[in-house]
C-alpha positions in Angstrom: 162.7 -113.3 -49.6 161.4 -116.4 -51.5 157.7 -116.9 -52.0 157.7 -120.1 -50.0 159.4 -118.4 -47.1 156.8 -115.7 -47.1 154.0 -118.2 -47.1 155.6 -120.1 -44.1 156.0 -116.8 -42.2 152.4 -116.0 -42.8 151.3 -119.4 -41.6 153.4 -119.1 -38.5 152.0 -115.6 -37.8 148.4 -116.8 -38.2 149.0 -119.8 -36.0 150.5 -117.6 -33.3 147.5 -115.1 -33.5 145.0 -118.0 -33.3 146.6 -119.5 -30.3 146.8 -116.1 -28.5 143.1 -115.4 -29.3 142.0 -118.8 -28.0 144.1 -118.5 -24.8 142.8 -114.9 -24.2 139.2 -115.9 -24.6 139.7 -118.9 -22.3 141.3 -116.6 -19.8 138.5 -114.2 -19.8 136.0 -117.0 -19.4 137.9 -118.4 -16.4 138.1 -114.9 -14.9 134.4 -114.4 -15.3 133.7 -117.8 -13.7 136.2 -117.1 -11.0 134.5 -113.8 -10.2 131.2 -115.6 -9.9 132.7 -118.3 -7.7 134.4 -115.7 -5.5 131.1 -113.8 -4.8 129.9 -115.0 -1.4 126.1 -114.7 -0.8 124.5 -114.8 2.7 122.9 -117.9 4.0 119.5 -118.4 2.3 120.5 -116.5 -0.8 121.4 -118.1 -4.1 124.2 -117.1 -6.4 122.9 -116.3 -9.9 124.1 -114.7 -13.2 121.8 -112.5 -15.2 121.8 -113.5 -18.8 119.5 -110.7 -20.2 117.1 -108.0 -19.2 113.4 -108.1 -20.4 112.2 -104.8 -19.0 112.4 -102.6 -16.0 111.5 -105.3 -13.4 112.2 -108.6 -15.1 115.3 -110.5 -16.1 116.3 -113.9 -17.4 118.9 -115.8 -15.5 121.7 -117.9 -17.0 119.8 -121.1 -16.3 116.8 -119.9 -18.4 114.6 -118.9 -15.4 112.7 -115.6 -15.7 112.9 -113.6 -12.5 110.3 -110.9 -11.6 111.3 -108.5 -8.9 108.9 -109.2 -6.0 107.8 -105.9 -4.6 108.2 -103.3 -7.4 106.6 -102.4 -10.7 108.0 -100.4 -13.6 105.6 -99.2 -16.3 105.1 -101.2 -19.4 107.8 -101.4 -22.0 105.9 -103.7 -24.4 102.5 -102.3 -25.1 99.8 -103.1 -27.7 100.5 -99.7 -29.4 104.3 -100.4 -29.6 104.9 -97.2 -27.6 106.5 -97.7 -24.2 104.8 -96.0 -21.2 106.6 -93.1 -19.6 110.1 -94.0 -18.3 109.6 -97.6 -19.2 112.5 -97.5 -21.6 114.7 -95.7 -19.1 113.8 -98.4 -16.5 114.9 -101.1 -18.9 118.1 -99.4 -19.7 118.9 -98.9 -16.1 118.1 -102.4 -15.2 120.3 -103.7 -18.0 123.2 -101.5 -16.8 122.8 -102.8 -13.2 122.4 -106.5 -13.8 123.1 -107.9 -17.3 126.0 -110.3 -17.4 126.6 -109.9 -13.6 126.8 -112.4 -10.8 124.4 -111.3 -8.0 122.7 -112.7 -4.9 119.1 -113.8 -5.2 116.7 -113.9 -2.2 113.5 -115.6 -3.2 110.1 -114.3 -2.1 107.8 -116.2 0.3 105.6 -116.8 -2.7 108.2 -118.3 -5.0 106.4 -117.9 -8.4 103.8 -115.7 -9.9 100.8 -116.8 -12.0 103.0 -116.8 -15.1 105.5 -119.2 -13.6 108.2 -116.6 -13.1 110.5 -116.7 -10.1 109.7 -113.9 -7.6 112.6 -112.4 -5.5 115.1 -109.7 -5.0 118.6 -109.3 -6.5 121.5 -107.9 -4.4 125.0 -106.7 -4.9 127.6 -108.1 -2.4 127.4 -104.8 -0.4 123.7 -105.6 0.3 122.2 -103.0 -2.0 119.2 -104.4 -4.0 118.5 -103.7 -7.6 114.9 -102.7 -6.8 116.2 -100.1 -4.3 118.4 -98.5 -7.0 115.4 -98.4 -9.5 113.2 -96.8 -7.0 115.8 -94.2 -6.0 115.9 -93.2 -9.6 112.1 -92.9 -9.9 112.0 -95.7 -12.5 109.8 -98.0 -10.5 107.2 -98.0 -7.7 106.9 -100.1 -4.6 104.1 -102.5 -5.3 102.6 -105.0 -2.9 102.1 -108.6 -4.1 101.2 -111.7 -2.1 104.3 -113.0 -0.3 106.3 -109.8 -0.9 105.8 -108.3 2.5 109.4 -108.4 3.7 110.7 -106.6 0.5 107.7 -104.3 0.4 108.3 -102.8 3.9 112.0 -102.3 3.2 111.4 -100.6 -0.1 108.6 -98.4 1.0 111.1 -96.4 3.2 113.3 -96.0 0.1 110.4 -94.8 -1.9 109.5 -92.2 0.8 113.0 -90.8 0.7 112.8 -90.7 -3.1 109.6 -88.6 -2.9 111.5 -85.9 -1.1 113.6 -85.3 -4.3 111.2 -86.6 -7.0 112.8 -87.7 -10.3 111.3 -89.3 -13.4 108.0 -91.0 -12.5 108.0 -89.4 -9.0 108.1 -85.9 -10.7 104.5 -86.4 -11.5 103.6 -85.5 -7.9 104.3 -81.8 -8.9 102.3 -81.9 -12.1 98.5 -81.2 -12.4 97.6 -84.9 -12.2 99.6 -85.0 -9.0 97.1 -82.8 -7.3 94.2 -85.0 -8.2 92.1 -87.1 -5.7 92.9 -90.8 -6.2 90.9 -93.8 -5.0 92.7 -96.7 -3.4 91.6 -100.3 -3.0 92.5 -101.3 0.6 92.5 -105.1 -0.4 94.8 -104.9 -3.4 96.7 -101.8 -2.4 96.3 -100.3 -5.8 95.1 -96.8 -6.5 93.0 -95.5 -9.4 92.4 -92.3 -11.2 88.8 -91.2 -10.5 87.9 -91.3 -14.2 89.1 -94.9 -14.5 86.2 -97.4 -14.7 88.0 -99.7 -12.3 87.6 -97.1 -9.6 83.8 -97.4 -9.6 84.1 -101.2 -8.8 86.1 -100.8 -5.5 84.3 -101.9 -2.4 87.0 -101.2 0.2 87.9 -97.7 -0.8 90.4 -95.2 0.6 90.6 -91.7 -0.7 94.0 -89.9 -1.3 93.9 -86.2 -1.6 97.0 -86.2 -4.0 99.3 -88.6 -5.9 102.2 -88.2 -3.3 99.9 -89.4 -0.5 99.0 -92.6 -2.4 102.7 -93.3 -3.1 103.7 -92.4 0.4 101.3 -95.0 1.8 102.7 -97.7 -0.5 99.8 -98.0 -2.9 100.7 -98.8 -6.5 99.1 -97.3 -9.5 96.6 -99.6 -11.3 97.7 -100.8 -14.7 94.2 -99.9 -16.0 94.7 -96.3 -15.0 98.3 -95.7 -15.7 97.6 -93.7 -19.0 95.4 -91.3 -17.0 98.0 -90.8 -14.2 101.2 -90.8 -16.2 101.1 -89.1 -19.6 103.8 -87.4 -21.7 
């Protein structure tokens, strides 16, 4: 075979491969867009695509908006020490697995944005299961009341109560020594504090819980200021 013929065959092969690659990528993009278009969300919900996950309870949507799940809280992934709080990394990984790159249905909270300008709402699969529900079932996030989140809060509290009967991950702390400690709740904020936490001494509308499980059962959320006293490795 002549040298020129070999070169021509090589050019022909590369051209064919390039065309195949372009058409295949285009097809994949069209299939992805088609999948998003075919997803039907209930009335009052918005079809969104999750671009990336920030942590266990926050994502960035394809349009650039940050979305904070309205009625849950995962422990801190990004801390001043650089060491994630217990199960924060696991919550991030699970949230990423459940949402990143997927088309989902968004239901916005009554209070549409938080003080940081992030959207507040709940993400759902087509079957009606919410992402927050799945994170709670795995013990990777707590139900947490925020202004305007009442609708989500009441629904997710029943999920949390079921999860406490078979405690995993964060909920497993109810069986550890700190799980048997008395905790001090703030009726106004619906947060609870470790008795050694300085914030506990400032509460005016107190409620006393005899153990950690009781506080979680009532839907009180651990105070950020006390999390290192409640949840430790």
